[in-house]
PDB file of N, CA, C and O in Angstrom:
ATOM      1  N   MET A   1       0.850  -1.164   0.000  1.00  0.00           N
ATOM      2  CA  MET A   1       0.000   0.000   0.000  1.00  0.00           C
ATOM      3  C   MET A   1       0.902   1.235   0.000  1.00  0.00           C
ATOM      4  O   MET A   1       1.835   1.341   0.797  1.00  0.00           O
ATOM      5  N   THR A   2       0.610   2.142  -0.890  1.00  0.00           N
ATOM      6  CA  THR A   2       1.445   3.348  -1.013  1.00  0.00           C
ATOM      7  C   THR A   2       1.049   4.353   0.063  1.00  0.00           C
ATOM      8  O   THR A   2       0.028   4.213   0.737  1.00  0.00           O
ATOM      9  N   GLU A   3       1.884   5.355   0.194  1.00  0.00           N
ATOM     10  CA  GLU A   3       1.632   6.411   1.176  1.00  0.00           C
ATOM     11  C   GLU A   3       0.338   7.154   0.856  1.00  0.00           C
ATOM     12  O   GLU A   3      -0.437   7.476   1.757  1.00  0.00           O
ATOM     13  N   ASN A   4       0.108   7.423  -0.419  1.00  0.00           N
ATOM     14  CA  ASN A   4      -1.116   8.120  -0.838  1.00  0.00           C
ATOM     15  C   ASN A   4      -2.356   7.279  -0.514  1.00  0.00           C
ATOM     16  O   ASN A   4      -3.370   7.818  -0.072  1.00  0.00           O
ATOM     17  N   GLN A   5      -2.280   5.991  -0.727  1.00  0.00           N
ATOM     18  CA  GLN A   5      -3.412   5.116  -0.430  1.00  0.00           C
ATOM     19  C   GLN A   5      -3.678   5.092   1.088  1.00  0.00           C
ATOM     20  O   GLN A   5      -4.827   5.084   1.530  1.00  0.00           O
ATOM     21  N   LYS A   6      -2.599   5.082   1.863  1.00  0.00           N
ATOM     22  CA  LYS A   6      -2.747   5.104   3.312  1.00  0.00           C
ATOM     23  C   LYS A   6      -3.407   6.406   3.761  1.00  0.00           C
ATOM     24  O   LYS A   6      -4.311   6.397   4.597  1.00  0.00           O
ATOM     25  N   LEU A   7      -2.949   7.516   3.204  1.00  0.00           N
ATOM     26  CA  LEU A   7      -3.528   8.816   3.539  1.00  0.00           C
ATOM     27  C   LEU A   7      -4.998   8.876   3.133  1.00  0.00           C
ATOM     28  O   LEU A   7      -5.835   9.378   3.883  1.00  0.00           O
ATOM     29  N   ASP A   8      -5.309   8.360   1.939  1.00  0.00           N
ATOM     30  CA  ASP A   8      -6.704   8.330   1.491  1.00  0.00           C
ATOM     31  C   ASP A   8      -7.571   7.509   2.450  1.00  0.00           C
ATOM     32  O   ASP A   8      -8.690   7.904   2.776  1.00  0.00           O
ATOM     33  N   LEU A   9      -7.054   6.382   2.891  1.00  0.00           N
ATOM     34  CA  LEU A   9      -7.773   5.527   3.819  1.00  0.00           C
ATOM     35  C   LEU A   9      -7.997   6.240   5.162  1.00  0.00           C
ATOM     36  O   LEU A   9      -9.074   6.155   5.752  1.00  0.00           O
ATOM     37  N   ILE A  10      -6.974   6.933   5.624  1.00  0.00           N
ATOM     38  CA  ILE A  10      -7.083   7.690   6.875  1.00  0.00           C
ATOM     39  C   ILE A  10      -8.131   8.791   6.726  1.00  0.00           C
ATOM     40  O   ILE A  10      -8.950   9.001   7.621  1.00  0.00           O
ATOM     41  N   ILE A  11      -8.101   9.488   5.601  1.00  0.00           N
ATOM     42  CA  ILE A  11      -9.064  10.569   5.346  1.00  0.00           C
ATOM     43  C   ILE A  11     -10.493  10.019   5.296  1.00  0.00           C
ATOM     44  O   ILE A  11     -11.407  10.611   5.869  1.00  0.00           O
ATOM     45  N   VAL A  12     -10.681   8.904   4.620  1.00  0.00           N
ATOM     46  CA  VAL A  12     -12.013   8.291   4.535  1.00  0.00           C
ATOM     47  C   VAL A  12     -12.496   7.892   5.941  1.00  0.00           C
ATOM     48  O   VAL A  12     -13.655   8.112   6.293  1.00  0.00           O
ATOM     49  N   ASN A  13     -11.597   7.310   6.729  1.00  0.00           N
ATOM     50  CA  ASN A  13     -11.959   6.919   8.092  1.00  0.00           C
ATOM     51  C   ASN A  13     -12.303   8.135   8.950  1.00  0.00           C
ATOM     52  O   ASN A  13     -13.247   8.099   9.739  1.00  0.00           O
ATOM     53  N   MET A  14     -11.542   9.195   8.793  1.00  0.00           N
ATOM     54  CA  MET A  14     -11.803  10.418   9.565  1.00  0.00           C
ATOM     55  C   MET A  14     -13.139  11.033   9.166  1.00  0.00           C
ATOM     56  O   MET A  14     -13.889  11.511  10.018  1.00  0.00           O
ATOM     57  N   GLN A  15     -13.434  11.018   7.867  1.00  0.00           N
ATOM     58  CA  GLN A  15     -14.718  11.543   7.418  1.00  0.00           C
ATOM     59  C   GLN A  15     -15.867  10.711   8.000  1.00  0.00           C
ATOM     60  O   GLN A  15     -16.895  11.259   8.399  1.00  0.00           O
ATOM     61  N   GLY A  16     -15.691   9.412   8.044  1.00  0.00           N
ATOM     62  CA  GLY A  16     -16.700   8.536   8.642  1.00  0.00           C
ATOM     63  C   GLY A  16     -16.886   8.842  10.121  1.00  0.00           C
ATOM     64  O   GLY A  16     -18.009   8.867  10.624  1.00  0.00           O
ATOM     65  N   MET A  17     -15.762   9.076  10.818  1.00  0.00           N
ATOM     66  CA  MET A  17     -15.846   9.414  12.241  1.00  0.00           C
ATOM     67  C   MET A  17     -16.531  10.764  12.437  1.00  0.00           C
ATOM     68  O   MET A  17     -17.312  10.926  13.374  1.00  0.00           O
ATOM     69  N   GLN A  18     -16.251  11.725  11.575  1.00  0.00           N
ATOM     70  CA  GLN A  18     -16.880  13.041  11.677  1.00  0.00           C
ATOM     71  C   GLN A  18     -18.401  12.915  11.498  1.00  0.00           C
ATOM     72  O   GLN A  18     -19.171  13.568  12.203  1.00  0.00           O
ATOM     73  N   GLU A  19     -18.818  12.079  10.563  1.00  0.00           N
ATOM     74  CA  GLU A  19     -20.246  11.870  10.340  1.00  0.00           C
ATOM     75  C   GLU A  19     -20.881  11.212  11.568  1.00  0.00           C
ATOM     76  O   GLU A  19     -21.987  11.570  11.973  1.00  0.00           O
ATOM     77  N   GLU A  20     -20.172  10.253  12.151  1.00  0.00           N
ATOM     78  CA  GLU A  20     -20.684   9.596  13.354  1.00  0.00           C
ATOM     79  C   GLU A  20     -20.787  10.586  14.508  1.00  0.00           C
ATOM     80  O   GLU A  20     -21.768  10.581  15.252  1.00  0.00           O
ATOM     81  N   ILE A  21     -19.778  11.428  14.654  1.00  0.00           N
ATOM     82  CA  ILE A  21     -19.779  12.438  15.720  1.00  0.00           C
ATOM     83  C   ILE A  21     -20.945  13.401  15.524  1.00  0.00           C
ATOM     84  O   ILE A  21     -21.630  13.754  16.483  1.00  0.00           O
ATOM     85  N   LYS A  22     -21.168  13.823  14.290  1.00  0.00           N
ATOM     86  CA  LYS A  22     -22.295  14.725  13.997  1.00  0.00           C
ATOM     87  C   LYS A  22     -23.613  14.044  14.325  1.00  0.00           C
ATOM     88  O   LYS A  22     -24.516  14.668  14.882  1.00  0.00           O
ATOM     89  N   SER A  23     -23.725  12.777  13.984  1.00  0.00           N
ATOM     90  CA  SER A  23     -24.937  12.025  14.287  1.00  0.00           C
ATOM     91  C   SER A  23     -25.151  11.925  15.799  1.00  0.00           C
ATOM     92  O   SER A  23     -26.276  12.061  16.280  1.00  0.00           O
ATOM     93  N   ILE A  24     -24.090  11.691  16.530  1.00  0.00           N
ATOM     94  CA  ILE A  24     -24.175  11.614  17.994  1.00  0.00           C
ATOM     95  C   ILE A  24     -24.602  12.964  18.566  1.00  0.00           C
ATOM     96  O   ILE A  24     -25.454  13.024  19.452  1.00  0.00           O
ATOM     97  N   LYS A  25     -24.009  14.046  18.057  1.00  0.00           N
ATOM     98  CA  LYS A  25     -24.372  15.386  18.520  1.00  0.00           C
ATOM     99  C   LYS A  25     -25.843  15.672  18.247  1.00  0.00           C
ATOM    100  O   LYS A  25     -26.540  16.214  19.105  1.00  0.00           O
ATOM    101  N   ASP A  26     -26.316  15.313  17.064  1.00  0.00           N
ATOM    102  CA  ASP A  26     -27.730  15.512  16.726  1.00  0.00           C
ATOM    103  C   ASP A  26     -28.625  14.708  17.677  1.00  0.00           C
ATOM    104  O   ASP A  26     -29.654  15.198  18.144  1.00  0.00           O
ATOM    105  N   GLY A  27     -28.220  13.486  17.950  1.00  0.00           N
ATOM    106  CA  GLY A  27     -28.985  12.649  18.882  1.00  0.00           C
ATOM    107  C   GLY A  27     -29.016  13.233  20.280  1.00  0.00           C
ATOM    108  O   GLY A  27     -30.048  13.205  20.949  1.00  0.00           O
ATOM    109  N   MET A  28     -27.887  13.758  20.718  1.00  0.00           N
ATOM    110  CA  MET A  28     -27.821  14.363  22.049  1.00  0.00           C
ATOM    111  C   MET A  28     -28.671  15.615  22.122  1.00  0.00           C
ATOM    112  O   MET A  28     -29.307  15.878  23.143  1.00  0.00           O
ATOM    113  N   GLN A  29     -28.689  16.384  21.053  1.00  0.00           N
ATOM    114  CA  GLN A  29     -29.517  17.589  21.037  1.00  0.00           C
ATOM    115  C   GLN A  29     -30.990  17.197  21.140  1.00  0.00           C
ATOM    116  O   GLN A  29     -31.761  17.838  21.854  1.00  0.00           O
ATOM    117  N   GLY A  30     -31.371  16.148  20.430  1.00  0.00           N
ATOM    118  CA  GLY A  30     -32.741  15.657  20.524  1.00  0.00           C
ATOM    119  C   GLY A  30     -33.078  15.197  21.940  1.00  0.00           C
ATOM    120  O   GLY A  30     -34.171  15.460  22.441  1.00  0.00           O
ATOM    121  N   MET A  31     -32.135  14.509  22.581  1.00  0.00           N
ATOM    122  CA  MET A  31     -32.362  14.053  23.955  1.00  0.00           C
ATOM    123  C   MET A  31     -32.479  15.237  24.906  1.00  0.00           C
ATOM    124  O   MET A  31     -33.292  15.218  25.830  1.00  0.00           O
ATOM    125  N   GLN A  32     -31.665  16.270  24.680  1.00  0.00           N
ATOM    126  CA  GLN A  32     -31.734  17.454  25.538  1.00  0.00           C
ATOM    127  C   GLN A  32     -33.114  18.111  25.419  1.00  0.00           C
ATOM    128  O   GLN A  32     -33.677  18.560  26.419  1.00  0.00           O
ATOM    129  N   GLU A  33     -33.650  18.167  24.215  1.00  0.00           N
ATOM    130  CA  GLU A  33     -34.976  18.747  24.013  1.00  0.00           C
ATOM    131  C   GLU A  33     -36.035  17.893  24.700  1.00  0.00           C
ATOM    132  O   GLU A  33     -36.968  18.425  25.302  1.00  0.00           O
ATOM    133  N   GLU A  34     -35.896  16.579  24.613  1.00  0.00           N
ATOM    134  CA  GLU A  34     -36.837  15.682  25.282  1.00  0.00           C
ATOM    135  C   GLU A  34     -36.746  15.846  26.795  1.00  0.00           C
ATOM    136  O   GLU A  34     -37.770  15.837  27.478  1.00  0.00           O
ATOM    137  N   ILE A  35     -35.544  15.996  27.323  1.00  0.00           N
ATOM    138  CA  ILE A  35     -35.356  16.184  28.768  1.00  0.00           C
ATOM    139  C   ILE A  35     -36.027  17.478  29.208  1.00  0.00           C
ATOM    140  O   ILE A  35     -36.672  17.515  30.256  1.00  0.00           O
ATOM    141  N   LYS A  36     -35.882  18.540  28.419  1.00  0.00           N
ATOM    142  CA  LYS A  36     -36.547  19.801  28.740  1.00  0.00           C
ATOM    143  C   LYS A  36     -38.059  19.598  28.800  1.00  0.00           C
ATOM    144  O   LYS A  36     -38.727  20.121  29.692  1.00  0.00           O
ATOM    145  N   GLY A  37     -38.595  18.836  27.844  1.00  0.00           N
ATOM    146  CA  GLY A  37     -40.026  18.554  27.829  1.00  0.00           C
ATOM    147  C   GLY A  37     -40.455  17.759  29.056  1.00  0.00           C
ATOM    148  O   GLY A  37     -41.500  18.031  29.648  1.00  0.00           O
ATOM    149  N   VAL A  38     -39.645  16.778  29.430  1.00  0.00           N
ATOM    150  CA  VAL A  38     -39.957  15.961  30.610  1.00  0.00           C
ATOM    151  C   VAL A  38     -39.927  16.837  31.869  1.00  0.00           C
ATOM    152  O   VAL A  38     -40.800  16.720  32.729  1.00  0.00           O
ATOM    153  N   LYS A  39     -38.932  17.705  31.973  1.00  0.00           N
ATOM    154  CA  LYS A  39     -38.839  18.599  33.134  1.00  0.00           C
ATOM    155  C   LYS A  39     -40.063  19.516  33.197  1.00  0.00           C
ATOM    156  O   LYS A  39     -40.600  19.766  34.276  1.00  0.00           O
ATOM    157  N   LYS A  40     -40.491  20.005  32.062  1.00  0.00           N
ATOM    158  CA  LYS A  40     -41.677  20.870  32.007  1.00  0.00           C
ATOM    159  C   LYS A  40     -42.913  20.086  32.457  1.00  0.00           C
ATOM    160  O   LYS A  40     -43.740  20.601  33.210  1.00  0.00           O
ATOM    161  N   ASP A  41     -43.033  18.838  31.991  1.00  0.00           N
ATOM    162  CA  ASP A  41     -44.165  17.995  32.388  1.00  0.00           C
ATOM    163  C   ASP A  41     -44.141  17.720  33.889  1.00  0.00           C
ATOM    164  O   ASP A  41     -45.186  17.757  34.540  1.00  0.00           O
ATOM    165  N   ILE A  42     -42.966  17.447  34.442  1.00  0.00           N
ATOM    166  CA  ILE A  42     -42.835  17.178  35.875  1.00  0.00           C
ATOM    167  C   ILE A  42     -43.257  18.410  36.678  1.00  0.00           C
ATOM    168  O   ILE A  42     -43.959  18.296  37.682  1.00  0.00           O
ATOM    169  N   LYS A  43     -42.824  19.576  36.227  1.00  0.00           N
ATOM    170  CA  LYS A  43     -43.179  20.816  36.912  1.00  0.00           C
ATOM    171  C   LYS A  43     -44.697  21.006  36.907  1.00  0.00           C
ATOM    172  O   LYS A  43     -45.286  21.384  37.919  1.00  0.00           O
ATOM    173  N   SER A  44     -45.316  20.741  35.769  1.00  0.00           N
ATOM    174  CA  SER A  44     -46.767  20.863  35.648  1.00  0.00           C
ATOM    175  C   SER A  44     -47.475  19.865  36.556  1.00  0.00           C
ATOM    176  O   SER A  44     -48.453  20.209  37.219  1.00  0.00           O
ATOM    177  N   LEU A  45     -46.984  18.634  36.584  1.00  0.00           N
ATOM    178  CA  LEU A  45     -47.577  17.605  37.449  1.00  0.00           C
ATOM    179  C   LEU A  45     -47.442  17.974  38.925  1.00  0.00           C
ATOM    180  O   LEU A  45     -48.365  17.749  39.708  1.00  0.00           O
ATOM    181  N   ARG A  46     -46.309  18.532  39.301  1.00  0.00           N
ATOM    182  CA  ARG A  46     -46.124  18.972  40.692  1.00  0.00           C
ATOM    183  C   ARG A  46     -47.173  20.012  41.063  1.00  0.00           C
ATOM    184  O   ARG A  46     -47.785  19.938  42.129  1.00  0.00           O
ATOM    185  N   ARG A  47     -47.377  20.988  40.166  1.00  0.00           N
ATOM    186  CA  ARG A  47     -48.386  22.021  40.427  1.00  0.00           C
ATOM    187  C   ARG A  47     -49.767  21.395  40.596  1.00  0.00           C
ATOM    188  O   ARG A  47     -50.524  21.775  41.489  1.00  0.00           O
ATOM    189  N   GLN A  48     -50.089  20.434  39.732  1.00  0.00           N
ATOM    190  CA  GLN A  48     -51.393  19.776  39.810  1.00  0.00           C
ATOM    191  C   GLN A  48     -51.541  18.994  41.107  1.00  0.00           C
ATOM    192  O   GLN A  48     -52.611  19.011  41.717  1.00  0.00           O
ATOM    193  N   VAL A  49     -50.491  18.311  41.538  1.00  0.00           N
ATOM    194  CA  VAL A  49     -50.541  17.541  42.782  1.00  0.00           C
ATOM    195  C   VAL A  49     -50.744  18.481  43.972  1.00  0.00           C
ATOM    196  O   VAL A  49     -51.553  18.202  44.856  1.00  0.00           O
ATOM    197  N   VAL A  50     -50.014  19.584  43.988  1.00  0.00           N
ATOM    198  CA  VAL A  50     -50.155  20.546  45.086  1.00  0.00           C
ATOM    199  C   VAL A  50     -51.578  21.107  45.099  1.00  0.00           C
ATOM    200  O   VAL A  50     -52.203  21.207  46.155  1.00  0.00           O
ATOM    201  N   LYS A  51     -52.079  21.469  43.930  1.00  0.00           N
ATOM    202  CA  LYS A  51     -53.437  22.010  43.839  1.00  0.00           C
ATOM    203  C   LYS A  51     -54.459  20.969  44.299  1.00  0.00           C
ATOM    204  O   LYS A  51     -55.380  21.296  45.048  1.00  0.00           O
ATOM    205  N   SER A  52     -54.303  19.729  43.860  1.00  0.00           N
ATOM    206  CA  SER A  52     -55.221  18.667  44.256  1.00  0.00           C
ATOM    207  C   SER A  52     -55.160  18.418  45.758  1.00  0.00           C
ATOM    208  O   SER A  52     -56.187  18.189  46.396  1.00  0.00           O
ATOM    209  N   THR A  53     -53.963  18.462  46.316  1.00  0.00           N
ATOM    210  CA  THR A  53     -53.797  18.256  47.752  1.00  0.00           C
ATOM    211  C   THR A  53     -54.527  19.348  48.531  1.00  0.00           C
ATOM    212  O   THR A  53     -55.206  19.060  49.517  1.00  0.00           O
ATOM    213  N   VAL A  54     -54.390  20.586  48.097  1.00  0.00           N
ATOM    214  CA  VAL A  54     -55.073  21.698  48.765  1.00  0.00           C
ATOM    215  C   VAL A  54     -56.584  21.521  48.651  1.00  0.00           C
ATOM    216  O   VAL A  54     -57.310  21.723  49.624  1.00  0.00           O
ATOM    217  N   GLU A  55     -57.059  21.146  47.463  1.00  0.00           N
ATOM    218  CA  GLU A  55     -58.497  20.943  47.269  1.00  0.00           C
ATOM    219  C   GLU A  55     -59.010  19.811  48.152  1.00  0.00           C
ATOM    220  O   GLU A  55     -60.080  19.935  48.749  1.00  0.00           O
ATOM    221  N   LEU A  56     -58.266  18.711  48.246  1.00  0.00           N
ATOM    222  CA  LEU A  56     -58.675  17.593  49.093  1.00  0.00           C
ATOM    223  C   LEU A  56     -58.708  17.994  50.564  1.00  0.00           C
ATOM    224  O   LEU A  56     -59.619  17.606  51.296  1.00  0.00           O
ATOM    225  N   ARG A  57     -57.726  18.763  50.991  1.00  0.00           N
ATOM    226  CA  ARG A  57     -57.689  19.224  52.381  1.00  0.00           C
ATOM    227  C   ARG A  57     -58.910  20.106  52.664  1.00  0.00           C
ATOM    228  O   ARG A  57     -59.542  19.980  53.713  1.00  0.00           O
ATOM    229  N   ASP A  58     -59.236  20.997  51.724  1.00  0.00           N
ATOM    230  CA  ASP A  58     -60.414  21.850  51.885  1.00  0.00           C
ATOM    231  C   ASP A  58     -61.690  21.018  51.955  1.00  0.00           C
ATOM    232  O   ASP A  58     -62.575  21.298  52.763  1.00  0.00           O
ATOM    233  N   MET A  59     -61.784  19.995  51.105  1.00  0.00           N
ATOM    234  CA  MET A  59     -62.964  19.125  51.115  1.00  0.00           C
ATOM    235  C   MET A  59     -63.051  18.373  52.438  1.00  0.00           C
ATOM    236  O   MET A  59     -64.142  18.227  52.990  1.00  0.00           O
ATOM    237  N   ASP A  60     -61.930  17.897  52.953  1.00  0.00           N
ATOM    238  CA  ASP A  60     -61.919  17.208  54.245  1.00  0.00           C
ATOM    239  C   ASP A  60     -62.445  18.123  55.341  1.00  0.00           C
ATOM    240  O   ASP A  60     -63.252  17.704  56.171  1.00  0.00           O
ATOM    241  N   GLU A  61     -61.990  19.370  55.344  1.00  0.00           N
ATOM    242  CA  GLU A  61     -62.433  20.324  56.354  1.00  0.00           C
ATOM    243  C   GLU A  61     -63.940  20.568  56.238  1.00  0.00           C
ATOM    244  O   GLU A  61     -64.634  20.639  57.251  1.00  0.00           O
ATOM    245  N   MET A  62     -64.443  20.694  55.018  1.00  0.00           N
ATOM    246  CA  MET A  62     -65.879  20.907  54.828  1.00  0.00           C
ATOM    247  C   MET A  62     -66.672  19.700  55.337  1.00  0.00           C
ATOM    248  O   MET A  62     -67.701  19.861  55.994  1.00  0.00           O
ATOM    249  N   ILE A  63     -66.193  18.501  55.033  1.00  0.00           N
ATOM    250  CA  ILE A  63     -66.883  17.282  55.470  1.00  0.00           C
ATOM    251  C   ILE A  63     -66.888  17.201  56.993  1.00  0.00           C
ATOM    252  O   ILE A  63     -67.920  16.908  57.599  1.00  0.00           O
ATOM    253  N   LEU A  64     -65.740  17.459  57.611  1.00  0.00           N
ATOM    254  CA  LEU A  64     -65.667  17.408  59.074  1.00  0.00           C
ATOM    255  C   LEU A  64     -66.547  18.479  59.706  1.00  0.00           C
ATOM    256  O   LEU A  64     -67.182  18.224  60.729  1.00  0.00           O
ATOM    257  N   ASP A  65     -66.596  19.665  59.124  1.00  0.00           N
ATOM    258  CA  ASP A  65     -67.485  20.716  59.628  1.00  0.00           C
ATOM    259  C   ASP A  65     -68.935  20.262  59.561  1.00  0.00           C
ATOM    260  O   ASP A  65     -69.708  20.494  60.492  1.00  0.00           O
ATOM    261  N   GLU A  66     -69.302  19.619  58.465  1.00  0.00           N
ATOM    262  CA  GLU A  66     -70.679  19.140  58.308  1.00  0.00           C
ATOM    263  C   GLU A  66     -70.980  18.020  59.303  1.00  0.00           C
ATOM    264  O   GLU A  66     -72.077  17.965  59.858  1.00  0.00           O
ATOM    265  N   VAL A  67     -70.026  17.136  59.530  1.00  0.00           N
ATOM    266  CA  VAL A  67     -70.215  16.067  60.513  1.00  0.00           C
ATOM    267  C   VAL A  67     -70.435  16.675  61.898  1.00  0.00           C
ATOM    268  O   VAL A  67     -71.317  16.240  62.638  1.00  0.00           O
ATOM    269  N   GLU A  68     -69.634  17.676  62.243  1.00  0.00           N
ATOM    270  CA  GLU A  68     -69.805  18.338  63.534  1.00  0.00           C
ATOM    271  C   GLU A  68     -71.167  19.013  63.638  1.00  0.00           C
ATOM    272  O   GLU A  68     -71.817  18.952  64.682  1.00  0.00           O
ATOM    273  N   ARG A  69     -71.594  19.651  62.566  1.00  0.00           N
ATOM    274  CA  ARG A  69     -72.899  20.324  62.555  1.00  0.00           C
ATOM    275  C   ARG A  69     -74.020  19.314  62.765  1.00  0.00           C
ATOM    276  O   ARG A  69     -74.904  19.532  63.594  1.00  0.00           O
ATOM    277  N   VAL A  70     -73.992  18.205  62.018  1.00  0.00           N
ATOM    278  CA  VAL A  70     -75.032  17.178  62.123  1.00  0.00           C
ATOM    279  C   VAL A  70     -74.981  16.527  63.508  1.00  0.00           C
ATOM    280  O   VAL A  70     -76.017  16.224  64.102  1.00  0.00           O
ATOM    281  N   HIS A  71     -73.771  16.318  64.007  1.00  0.00           N
ATOM    282  CA  HIS A  71     -73.632  15.733  65.340  1.00  0.00           C
ATOM    283  C   HIS A  71     -74.299  16.647  66.387  1.00  0.00           C
ATOM    284  O   HIS A  71     -74.986  16.173  67.292  1.00  0.00           O
ATOM    285  N   GLY A  72     -74.087  17.943  66.246  1.00  0.00           N
ATOM    286  CA  GLY A  72     -74.725  18.903  67.163  1.00  0.00           C
ATOM    287  C   GLY A  72     -76.245  18.830  67.076  1.00  0.00           C
ATOM    288  O   GLY A  72     -76.932  18.860  68.097  1.00  0.00           O
ATOM    289  N   ILE A  73     -76.766  18.733  65.858  1.00  0.00           N
ATOM    290  CA  ILE A  73     -78.219  18.613  65.665  1.00  0.00           C
ATOM    291  C   ILE A  73     -78.732  17.347  66.342  1.00  0.00           C
ATOM    292  O   ILE A  73     -79.745  17.382  67.040  1.00  0.00           O
ATOM    293  N   LEU A  74     -78.043  16.239  66.142  1.00  0.00           N
ATOM    294  CA  LEU A  74     -78.467  14.973  66.751  1.00  0.00           C
ATOM    295  C   LEU A  74     -78.399  15.032  68.275  1.00  0.00           C
ATOM    296  O   LEU A  74     -79.284  14.515  68.957  1.00  0.00           O
ATOM    297  N   GLU A  75     -77.361  15.654  68.805  1.00  0.00           N
ATOM    298  CA  GLU A  75     -77.252  15.782  70.263  1.00  0.00           C
ATOM    299  C   GLU A  75     -78.397  16.620  70.817  1.00  0.00           C
ATOM    300  O   GLU A  75     -78.981  16.272  71.843  1.00  0.00           O
ATOM    301  N   ARG A  76     -78.723  17.733  70.139  1.00  0.00           N
ATOM    302  CA  ARG A  76     -79.856  18.561  70.590  1.00  0.00           C
ATOM    303  C   ARG A  76     -81.162  17.779  70.506  1.00  0.00           C
ATOM    304  O   ARG A  76     -82.003  17.865  71.401  1.00  0.00           O
ATOM    305  N   HIS A  77     -81.327  17.020  69.432  1.00  0.00           N
ATOM    306  CA  HIS A  77     -82.541  16.221  69.248  1.00  0.00           C
ATOM    307  C   HIS A  77     -82.643  15.151  70.337  1.00  0.00           C
ATOM    308  O   HIS A  77     -83.713  14.915  70.899  1.00  0.00           O
ATOM    309  N   LYS A  78     -81.532  14.523  70.613  1.00  0.00           N
ATOM    310  CA  LYS A  78     -81.511  13.471  71.633  1.00  0.00           C
ATOM    311  C   LYS A  78     -81.823  14.043  73.018  1.00  0.00           C
ATOM    312  O   LYS A  78     -82.476  13.399  73.838  1.00  0.00           O
ATOM    313  N   ALA A  79     -81.348  15.252  73.257  1.00  0.00           N
ATOM    314  CA  ALA A  79     -81.562  15.887  74.566  1.00  0.00           C
ATOM    315  C   ALA A  79     -82.985  16.426  74.713  1.00  0.00           C
ATOM    316  O   ALA A  79     -83.456  16.645  75.829  1.00  0.00           O
ATOM    317  N   ASP A  80     -83.674  16.641  73.577  1.00  0.00           N
ATOM    318  CA  ASP A  80     -85.042  17.192  73.635  1.00  0.00           C
ATOM    319  C   ASP A  80     -86.021  16.064  73.925  1.00  0.00           C
ATOM    320  O   ASP A  80     -86.340  15.269  73.040  1.00  0.00           O
ATOM    321  N   LYS A  81     -86.502  15.992  75.176  1.00  0.00           N
ATOM    322  CA  LYS A  81     -87.387  14.906  75.608  1.00  0.00           C
ATOM    323  C   LYS A  81     -88.811  15.088  75.077  1.00  0.00           C
ATOM    324  O   LYS A  81     -89.613  14.159  75.164  1.00  0.00           O
ATOM    325  N   THR A  82     -89.140  16.241  74.538  1.00  0.00           N
ATOM    326  CA  THR A  82     -90.513  16.480  74.083  1.00  0.00           C
ATOM    327  C   THR A  82     -90.794  15.870  72.728  1.00  0.00           C
ATOM    328  O   THR A  82     -91.957  15.747  72.344  1.00  0.00           O
ATOM    329  N   VAL A  83     -89.762  15.484  71.990  1.00  0.00           N
ATOM    330  CA  VAL A  83     -89.990  14.941  70.644  1.00  0.00           C
ATOM    331  C   VAL A  83     -90.152  13.444  70.612  1.00  0.00           C
ATOM    332  O   VAL A  83     -90.574  12.874  69.605  1.00  0.00           O
ATOM    333  N   HIS A  84     -89.819  12.808  71.710  1.00  0.00           N
ATOM    334  CA  HIS A  84     -89.910  11.345  71.752  1.00  0.00           C
ATOM    335  C   HIS A  84     -90.986  10.920  72.731  1.00  0.00           C
ATOM    336  O   HIS A  84     -91.121  11.485  73.816  1.00  0.00           O
ATOM    337  N   THR A  85     -91.725   9.946  72.342  1.00  0.00           N
ATOM    338  CA  THR A  85     -92.695   9.362  73.273  1.00  0.00           C
ATOM    339  C   THR A  85     -92.218   7.976  73.653  1.00  0.00           C
ATOM    340  O   THR A  85     -91.659   7.246  72.834  1.00  0.00           O
ATOM    341  N   VAL A  86     -92.441   7.635  74.874  1.00  0.00           N
ATOM    342  CA  VAL A  86     -91.965   6.334  75.328  1.00  0.00           C
ATOM    343  C   VAL A  86     -93.082   5.342  75.389  1.00  0.00           C
ATOM    344  O   VAL A  86     -92.862   4.187  75.753  1.00  0.00           O
TER     345      VAL A  86
END
């Protein structure tokens, strides 16, 4: 193999490596964009979870308030001897 043939072979190999490197860079850029999208989705999900948690806590408080109110009504009813006949 002559020196020129060796150089040509080296050049062809280097060009192939450059194409592979470019392909890898393109793939990494795509992954970076996907990661940004995933991070955005996670942030949105966190907001939704926090909002849902607050709403559930508010609903729990309303339910407990209503239970206390009904319990008070029942206690007053139970204490009122005029409404029951024996």
